C-alpha positions in Angstrom: 112.2 116.5 77.4 114.9 118.3 75.5 116.4 121.7 74.6 116.3 123.7 71.5 118.1 126.5 69.7 116.4 128.3 66.8 116.7 131.3 64.6 114.5 133.3 62.3 116.0 135.9 59.9 114.1 139.1 59.1 113.9 140.4 55.5 117.0 141.8 53.9 117.4 143.8 50.7 118.4 140.7 48.7 117.0 138.1 51.1 120.4 136.5 51.4 120.5 135.0 54.8 123.7 134.2 56.7 124.3 130.6 57.8 124.4 130.4 61.6 126.2 127.7 63.5 123.3 125.7 64.9 125.4 122.6 65.4 127.8 124.2 67.9 124.8 126.0 69.5 123.3 122.5 70.2 126.6 121.3 71.6 126.4 124.1 74.2 123.1 122.6 75.5 124.0 118.9 74.9 123.3 118.3 78.6 119.6 119.0 78.0 119.3 116.2 75.4 122.2 113.6 75.3 120.1 110.9 73.5 119.8 112.4 70.0 120.1 115.6 68.0 118.3 117.0 65.0 118.0 120.2 63.0 115.9 121.7 60.2 117.1 124.5 58.0 114.6 126.0 55.6 115.5 125.9 51.9 116.0 129.6 51.7 118.0 129.7 54.9 115.5 132.0 56.7 114.8 129.7 59.7 116.7 127.1 61.6 115.3 124.8 64.3 117.7 122.7 66.4 116.9 120.1 68.9 118.6 117.9 71.5 116.6 115.1 73.0 116.2 113.4 76.3 114.1 110.3 75.4 111.2 109.8 77.8 108.3 108.6 75.6 108.6 106.7 72.3 112.3 106.1 73.0 113.2 105.1 69.4 110.8 107.1 67.3 110.4 110.5 68.8 113.2 112.4 67.1 112.8 116.1 66.4 112.3 118.5 64.7 108.8 117.4 63.8 107.2 118.1 60.4 103.7 117.7 59.0 103.1 115.6 55.9 103.7 118.5 53.4 106.6 120.0 55.3 104.8 123.3 55.6 104.9 123.3 59.4 108.1 122.6 61.4 108.2 122.2 65.1 110.5 121.6 68.1 109.1 120.9 71.6 110.8 120.9 75.0 108.9 119.4 77.9 106.0 117.0 78.4 102.4 117.3 77.1 99.9 115.3 79.2 96.7 113.6 78.2 98.2 113.3 74.7 96.7 109.9 73.9 93.2 111.4 74.1 94.1 114.4 72.0 95.9 112.2 69.5 92.8 110.1 69.0 90.6 113.2 68.5 93.0 114.5 65.9 93.3 111.2 64.1 89.5 111.2 63.9 89.8 114.5 62.1 92.2 113.0 59.6 95.6 113.8 61.0 98.3 111.2 60.5 101.0 110.9 63.1 104.5 109.8 62.3 105.6 109.1 66.0 104.2 107.9 69.2 105.6 110.8 71.2 103.6 113.3 73.2 105.3 116.2 71.5 103.7 115.6 68.1 100.3 116.7 69.2 101.5 120.3 69.3 102.3 120.2 65.6 98.9 118.8 64.6 97.0 121.0 67.1 98.6 124.0 65.4 97.5 122.7 62.0 94.0 122.2 63.3 93.5 125.4 65.4 96.2 127.8 64.4 97.2 130.1 67.3 94.3 128.6 69.3 96.4 125.3 69.7 97.8 126.4 73.0 94.5 126.2 74.9 94.5 122.4 74.2 97.9 121.8 75.9 98.4 120.6 79.4 101.9 120.2 80.9 105.3 121.9 81.1 106.6 123.0 77.7 108.3 125.4 75.5 107.6 125.3 71.7 109.0 126.7 68.5 106.9 126.5 65.3 107.9 127.7 61.8 105.0 128.2 59.5 106.6 128.0 56.0 103.5 129.2 54.0 103.0 132.2 56.2 106.7 132.8 56.7 106.2 133.3 60.4 107.8 132.0 63.6 106.0 131.2 66.8 107.4 130.6 70.3 105.3 129.6 73.3 105.9 128.9 76.9 103.8 126.9 79.4 101.4 128.4 81.9 103.8 128.8 84.8 107.2 129.1 83.1 108.3 125.6 84.2 110.4 125.3 81.0 112.8 128.1 80.0 112.5 130.1 76.8 114.9 133.0 76.1 115.0 135.2 73.1 116.9 138.2 71.6 117.1 140.0 68.3 120.7 140.2 67.1 121.9 141.5 63.8 118.5 141.4 62.2 117.8 137.8 63.4 115.5 136.5 66.2 117.4 134.0 68.3 115.4 131.7 70.6 116.8 129.1 72.9 116.3 126.9 76.0 119.4 128.5 77.5 121.2 131.8 76.8 124.5 130.1 76.2 123.1 128.6 72.9 123.2 132.2 71.5 127.0 132.4 71.7 127.8 130.3 68.6 125.2 132.4 66.7 127.5 135.4 67.0 125.8 137.1 70.0 128.0 139.1 72.3 127.1 139.4 76.0 126.6 142.9 77.5 125.3 143.8 80.9 121.8 145.2 81.3 122.6 147.5 84.2 118.9 148.6 84.9 117.9 144.9 85.1 120.8 144.1 87.4 120.1 146.9 89.8 116.4 146.1 89.9 117.0 142.4 90.2 115.3 141.7 86.9 116.6 138.1 86.6 114.3 137.3 89.6 111.7 140.1 89.5 110.6 140.3 85.9 111.2 139.0 82.4 114.6 140.5 81.9 117.9 138.7 82.3 121.2 140.3 83.4 122.2 140.5 79.7 121.3 143.5 77.5 118.5 142.6 75.0 118.0 139.1 76.2 114.5 138.3 77.7 112.5 135.5 79.0 109.2 134.8 77.3 106.6 135.3 80.0 104.8 132.2 81.2 101.4 131.7 79.6 102.4 133.8 76.5 103.4 133.2 72.9 105.6 135.3 70.6 104.8 135.6 67.0 107.1 137.3 64.4 106.9 137.7 60.7 109.6 137.9 58.0 109.1 141.7 57.7 110.3 142.1 61.3 107.0 142.7 63.1 107.0 141.0 66.5 104.4 140.8 69.3 103.9 138.9 72.5 100.4 137.9 73.6 99.0 136.0 76.6 97.0 132.9 76.0 96.3 132.1 79.7 96.5 133.8 83.1 95.5 133.1 86.7 92.4 134.6 88.2 90.7 134.6 91.6 87.2 135.1 92.9 85.6 138.4 93.7 86.4 139.0 97.4 82.9 140.2 98.0 81.0 137.2 96.7 80.2 134.5 99.2 81.3 130.9 98.4 78.3 128.5 98.0 80.1 125.2 98.0 80.5 123.2 101.2 84.0 122.9 102.8 83.8 119.1 102.4 83.0 119.5 98.7 86.0 121.8 98.2 88.4 119.4 100.0 87.2 116.6 97.8 87.7 118.8 94.7 91.4 119.4 95.7 91.9 115.7 96.2 90.4 114.7 92.9 92.3 117.3 90.8 95.6 116.5 92.5 95.2 112.8 92.0 94.4 113.4 88.3 97.4 115.7 87.9 99.8 113.1 89.4 98.2 110.2 87.4 98.9 112.1 84.2 102.6 112.6 85.2 103.2 109.0 85.9 103.3 108.3 82.1 106.8 107.5 81.0 108.7 104.8 79.1 111.7 105.0 81.6 111.9 104.6 85.4 110.4 107.5 87.4 111.2 108.7 90.9 110.3 111.5 93.2 112.3 114.2 95.0 111.3 113.8 98.7 111.9 116.5 101.3 110.5 116.9 104.8 107.5 118.8 103.5 103.9 117.9 102.8 104.2 118.7 99.1 106.6 116.1 98.0 105.3 113.7 100.7 101.8 113.6 99.4 103.0 113.3 95.8 105.0 110.2 96.9 101.9 108.8 98.7 99.5 109.4 95.9 101.8 108.2 93.2 102.5 105.0 95.2 98.8 104.4 95.6 98.2 104.9 91.8 101.1 102.6 90.8 99.7 99.8 93.1 96.3 99.9 91.3 97.9 97.7 88.6 100.8 96.2 90.5 100.4 95.6 94.3 104.1 95.3 94.6 105.0 98.5 92.8 107.6 100.6 94.6 108.4 104.2 93.8 112.1 105.4 94.2 112.4 108.4 96.5 115.5 110.7 96.5 116.5 113.1 99.2 119.3 115.4 100.3 121.0 115.1 103.7 123.0 118.1 104.9 125.5 116.4 107.3 125.9 117.9 110.7 123.0 120.4 110.4 119.8 119.6 112.4 118.2 122.8 111.1 118.7 122.0 107.4 118.7 118.2 107.3 115.2 116.8 106.5 116.4 113.4 105.4 115.2 111.6 108.5 111.6 112.7 108.2 111.8 112.1 104.4 112.9 108.5 105.1 110.0 108.0 107.5 107.7 109.2 104.8 109.2 106.9 102.3 108.7 103.9 104.7 105.1 104.9 105.1 104.6 105.0 101.4 106.5 101.8 100.8 109.0 103.6 98.6 112.6 102.8 98.1 114.7 105.5 99.7 118.0 106.9 98.7 119.7 110.0 100.1 122.6 112.1 99.0 124.7 113.4 101.9 126.2 116.8 101.2 128.4 119.2 103.1 128.8 122.9 102.7 132.1 122.3 101.0 130.3 120.1 98.4 128.0 123.0 97.6 130.7 125.6 97.4 132.9 123.3 95.2 130.1 123.3 92.6 129.3 127.0 92.8 130.8 128.2 89.6 129.6 125.3 87.5 126.1 125.7 88.8 126.1 129.4 87.9 127.1 128.6 84.4 124.2 126.2 84.0 121.6 128.4 85.8 122.8 131.6 84.0 121.7 134.0 86.8 122.9 134.9 90.3 122.6 132.7 93.3 121.7 134.4 96.6 122.2 131.3 98.7 123.4 127.7 98.2 119.9 126.1 97.8 120.0 125.6 94.0 123.5 124.0 94.2 122.0 121.3 96.4 119.3 120.6 93.8 122.1 120.7 91.1 124.1 118.0 92.9 120.9 115.9 93.7 120.1 115.8 90.0 123.6 114.5 89.2 123.1 111.8 91.9 119.7 110.8 90.5 121.1 110.6 86.9 123.9 108.4 88.2 121.3 106.0 89.6 119.9 105.5 86.1 116.9 107.8 86.4 115.7 110.4 83.9 112.4 111.5 85.4 111.3 112.7 88.8 108.2 114.4 90.3 108.7 117.4 92.5 106.6 119.6 94.8 107.1 123.1 93.3 104.0 125.3 93.1 102.1 124.1 96.1 103.1 127.0 98.4 102.2 129.5 95.7 98.6 128.1 95.5 97.9 126.9 99.0 99.5 129.7 101.0 102.5 127.9 102.3 104.9 130.7 102.9 104.9 132.6 106.2 105.2 135.9 104.4 101.8 135.3 102.9 100.3 135.5 106.4 100.5 139.3 106.6 98.6 139.7 103.3 96.0 137.1 104.4 95.4 139.2 107.6 95.2 142.5 105.7 91.5 142.1 104.9 88.6 140.0 106.1 87.7 137.0 104.1 84.1 137.7 103.1 83.9 134.7 100.8 84.3 131.9 103.3 81.1 129.9 103.8 79.6 130.7 107.2 82.9 132.5 108.2 84.8 129.2 108.2 88.4 129.5 109.3 88.2 133.3 109.8 89.0 135.6 112.7 86.8 138.4 114.0 88.0 141.7 112.5 89.3 143.1 115.8 91.4 140.0 116.4 92.6 139.9 112.8 93.7 143.5 112.9 95.4 143.1 116.2 97.4 140.2 114.8 98.3 142.3 111.7 99.6 145.1 113.8 102.0 142.7 115.6 103.1 141.0 112.4 106.8 140.6 112.1 107.3 140.7 115.9 106.0 137.2 116.7 108.0 133.9 116.6 105.3 132.3 114.5 106.1 134.7 111.6 109.9 134.9 112.1 111.0 131.2 111.8 112.9 132.1 108.7 114.8 135.0 110.4 113.5 138.4 111.5 115.1 140.2 108.5 112.6 138.4 106.2 109.8 140.9 107.0 111.8 144.1 106.9 110.6 144.9 103.4 107.1 145.9 104.4 108.5 148.3 107.0 110.8 150.3 104.7 109.1 150.2 101.2 107.9 153.5 99.8 104.1 154.1 99.8 103.8 154.1 96.0 105.2 150.5 95.8 102.6 149.4 98.3 99.7 151.2 96.6 100.3 149.6 93.2 99.1 146.3 94.7 96.6 147.1 97.4 99.2 147.6 100.1 100.3 144.0 100.2 103.6 143.0 101.7 104.9 140.1 99.6 106.6 142.0 96.8 108.3 144.5 99.1 109.6 141.6 101.2 110.9 139.7 98.2 112.4 142.9 96.8 114.3 143.5 100.0 115.5 140.0 100.8 116.7 138.9 97.3 118.5 142.0 96.2 122.0 143.3 96.9 122.6 146.5 99.0 122.4 149.7 97.0 125.8 151.0 98.3 127.6 148.4 96.2 126.8 150.0 92.8 129.1 152.5 91.1 128.1 156.1 91.2 127.8 156.2 87.4 125.4 153.3 87.5 123.3 155.0 90.2 123.3 158.2 88.2 122.0 156.4 85.1 119.4 154.1 86.7 118.6 156.0 89.9 118.0 154.4 93.3 117.2 150.7 92.8 113.7 149.7 93.8 113.3 145.9 93.1 109.9 145.8 94.7 108.6 148.5 92.3 110.1 146.6 89.3 108.3 143.5 90.4 104.9 145.3 90.7 105.4 147.1 87.4 106.2 143.9 85.6 102.6 142.7 86.1 100.0 143.5 83.6 97.8 146.6 84.2 94.7 144.3 84.2 96.3 142.2 87.0 97.0 145.4 89.1 93.4 146.6 88.5 92.1 143.3 89.8 94.5 143.4 92.8 93.2 146.8 93.8 89.5 146.2 93.2 88.6 142.5 93.1 91.0 140.1 94.7 91.6 139.4 98.3 95.2 140.5 99.3 96.2 136.9 99.9 95.3 136.1 96.3 97.2 139.2 95.0 100.3 138.1 96.9 99.9 134.6 95.3 99.6 136.2 91.9 102.8 138.2 92.5 104.7 135.1 93.6 103.4 133.0 90.7 104.6 135.6 88.1 108.0 136.4 89.5 109.7 134.2 92.1 108.1 131.0 90.9 109.2 131.0 87.2 112.4 132.9 87.7 113.8 131.0 90.7 111.8 128.0 91.8 111.2 126.7 88.3 114.6 127.9 87.0 117.5 127.9 89.5 115.8 125.4 91.8 114.0 123.7 88.9 114.7 123.0 85.3 118.2 124.5 85.0 119.6 122.5 88.0 117.8 119.4 86.9 118.5 119.5 83.1 122.2 120.3 83.8 122.4 116.6 84.5 119.7 115.5 82.0 116.9 115.0 84.6 113.3 115.9 83.7 111.2 117.1 86.6 107.4 117.0 86.6 105.4 119.3 88.8 101.8 118.1 89.6 101.1 121.1 91.7 101.5 123.3 88.6 98.9 121.4 86.6 96.9 124.4 85.4 93.6 122.6 85.8 94.4 121.9 89.5 95.6 125.5 89.9 92.4 127.0 88.4 90.4 125.0 90.9 92.5 126.0 93.9 92.6 129.6 92.9 88.8 129.6 93.1 88.8 128.6 96.8 88.3 131.0 99.7 91.5 132.4 101.3 90.5 130.9 104.6 90.6 127.3 103.3 94.2 128.0 102.3 95.3 129.7 105.5 92.9 128.7 108.2 92.6 130.4 111.5 92.7 127.9 114.3 90.5 128.2 117.4 93.4 129.6 119.3 94.1 132.3 116.7 97.2 130.7 115.1 97.3 130.3 111.4 97.3 126.9 109.7 98.9 127.2 106.2 97.8 124.9 103.4 94.9 123.6 105.5 92.7 122.4 102.6 95.7 120.5 101.1 96.4 118.8 104.4 92.8 117.7 104.6 92.7 116.5 101.0 95.8 114.4 101.2 95.5 113.1 104.8 95.1 109.5 103.8 98.4 109.6 101.9 100.7 111.1 104.5 101.9 110.3 108.0 100.3 111.9 111.1 103.7 113.6 111.7 103.5 115.2 108.3 99.9 116.2 108.7 100.8 118.1 111.9 104.0 119.7 110.7 104.3 123.3 109.8 106.0 124.6 106.7 109.8 124.3 106.6 111.3 125.6 103.4 114.1 123.8 101.7 117.2 125.5 102.9 120.9 124.7 102.3 123.4 125.6 105.0 124.7 129.2 104.8 128.3 129.9 105.7 129.3 132.1 108.6 132.5 133.1 106.9 134.9 130.8 108.7 134.8 127.9 106.3 138.2 127.7 104.5 136.3 126.8 101.3 134.3 130.1 101.5 137.4 132.1 102.1 139.2 130.4 99.1 136.2 131.0 96.8 135.8 134.6 97.9 139.5 135.3 97.4 139.4 133.8 93.9 136.3 135.6 92.7 136.1 138.8 94.7 139.2 140.9 93.9 139.8 144.4 92.8 140.5 143.1 89.3 137.4 141.0 88.9 135.1 143.7 90.3 136.6 146.4 88.0 136.0 144.0 85.0 132.3 144.2 85.8 132.4 148.0 85.6 129.2 148.7 87.6 130.5 147.9 91.1 131.7 150.3 93.8 134.9 148.3 94.2 136.0 149.9 97.5 132.7 149.5 99.3 132.3 145.9 98.1 135.7 144.9 99.3 134.8 146.5 102.6 131.7 144.3 102.6 133.8 141.2 101.9 136.0 142.0 104.9 133.0 142.6 107.1 131.5 139.3 106.0 134.7 137.3 106.8 134.8 138.9 110.2 131.1 138.6 111.2 129.6 135.8 109.0 126.4 138.0 108.6 123.8 136.2 106.5 122.8 139.2 104.5 126.4 139.9 103.7 126.7 136.2 102.6 123.8 136.9 100.2 125.7 139.9 98.8 128.8 137.8 98.4 126.9 135.0 96.6 125.2 137.4 94.2 128.5 139.2 93.3 130.4 135.9 92.9 127.7 134.8 90.6 128.1 137.9 88.4 131.9 137.5 88.3 131.4 133.9 87.2 129.0 134.9 84.5 131.4 137.7 83.4 134.1 135.1 83.0 132.1 132.3 81.4 130.2 134.6 79.0 133.1 136.9 78.4 130.9 139.9 79.1 132.1 143.3 78.1 132.9 145.7 80.9 130.1 148.1 81.5 131.4 151.3 80.0 129.8 154.1 81.9 131.9 153.4 85.0 135.0 154.5 83.1 133.5 157.9 82.3 133.3 161.0 84.4 130.3 161.1 86.6 129.2 164.5 85.2 129.1 163.0 81.7 127.0 160.1 83.0 124.5 162.5 84.6 124.3 164.5 81.4 123.5 161.5 79.4 
């Protein structure tokens, strides 16, 4: 696990390349790798690779950058590559000589052996930079689901690549707002950031650029799903066993470490079954082995506090249990610092809880944890998936297993959003499918998921300056989300996939990498030098689960209610409590202020002022200050979301010294003319 900061200069007239401050750049991301630091600068100065290391495997000998014997290939790796011992043996049999015992080195030798085909051999969470000296080309690659971050920009004729955007600052980069991305919620909905010209490399893709300046981005992997008209031939029992075997294998691979390893434990089935399976595997060699489980307790909140059920799960697994008790004041006190590390807006306090939990775990002497991200995206765990499951019959399910008759299914769909079963997260969650325009629905076979996410996670349109609205038009975050997907994926969504699988594909390519694996994942964990491993995002497991019928993921019970993640529950039943087996999905939620907390008032008064909003340049200052007053009076949760997002942008503006967006200072007529 680590972080990197790299650059690659394109050709100039005299091929004289400026020296960039890679040492200071690495200092900006020191938190990602406090154990050691290294750099490579090519003899002609064209390429620089910088690396900070968090030592997990081969503690004394795994320093980076890595080089082949001749020095013709240089490499830095962030993340963990699993099953590396087997791959290493195969490469050694082909004549490759390794200089370390770390997992990262297989990436270098696989590139030597297979060229750009090396990525199909990798399993894990990773971001990789390779400089091929002989071919004078630079390659950047990101794991299948975007678990590890990878940002890039071209600035002054140089490609800058980093694990975090802040690493670009010492390279001379100056932050500007990308107003189109901000208004369409690009930081969450697509591969843009809030900064002009700074992008996320899409999951499952690699970037390749040459010294002449050519640059292209290509996919090396993508999710797929069965044809919705082809009947499944496997038995239900066989598919349950398949999920069990693939998940156990994924967890077994992720127990490899030369340092103590724990698990983040909530009140849900995802982390609970990881704890149960991991404990079982550890006891194969040591009957007295005990896993360490870490949990958050939100004091005084029965709705948000899952620590008691987590503690019961830990006792069932024989794990040692530790919890961090937090208050809303604790979360608010770390708001600005968390935004600096995450580098994108918060819409609630959830990520700050994870930020503080990671600090707590580090202080207990741990570097590695396993977490449950990715299960809901593959097993149908979110309530908003239910509408898209009901949208069409499941014609693939063997003997109609777990399905409803069409008349009953259609009746339930008509009532969707008006029943308690679907509204346990708040009635506003499902407003998106009621108000989205028809074109947004039609792009993805009329599913609901992207319109709901677009509605719930974005700020109200009225808060944007007239000049911004004149330039960008009416924001449509759901449309931006749909258009960010490949044309081939949209074709399959409209012609091949069941709507539930389309909804899962959307979630996996937007909210998962951009929030769950970012704000709630790597960025909050690595802020405190914690590596998180995600067994449910093992791509071998995911490929298997993707191929299962929708009705094994969301099964219709005999009484017509919907049972999410059914096949997972059956597969892991031996490893969880009966309480957990019977429990419905409860998402991780931090408390949300109702506007009467003095800490909220203090933070709002500090960050939301006429001066700070004018500094952004794209805000309708008068309307937003009215929204602030309304929030303080009513405590409305949607207004709280808007306050969180805007406070985040003010914090980013201050920390990154972002230039004021200029169009807001011009006459509206001029803005329209442009």
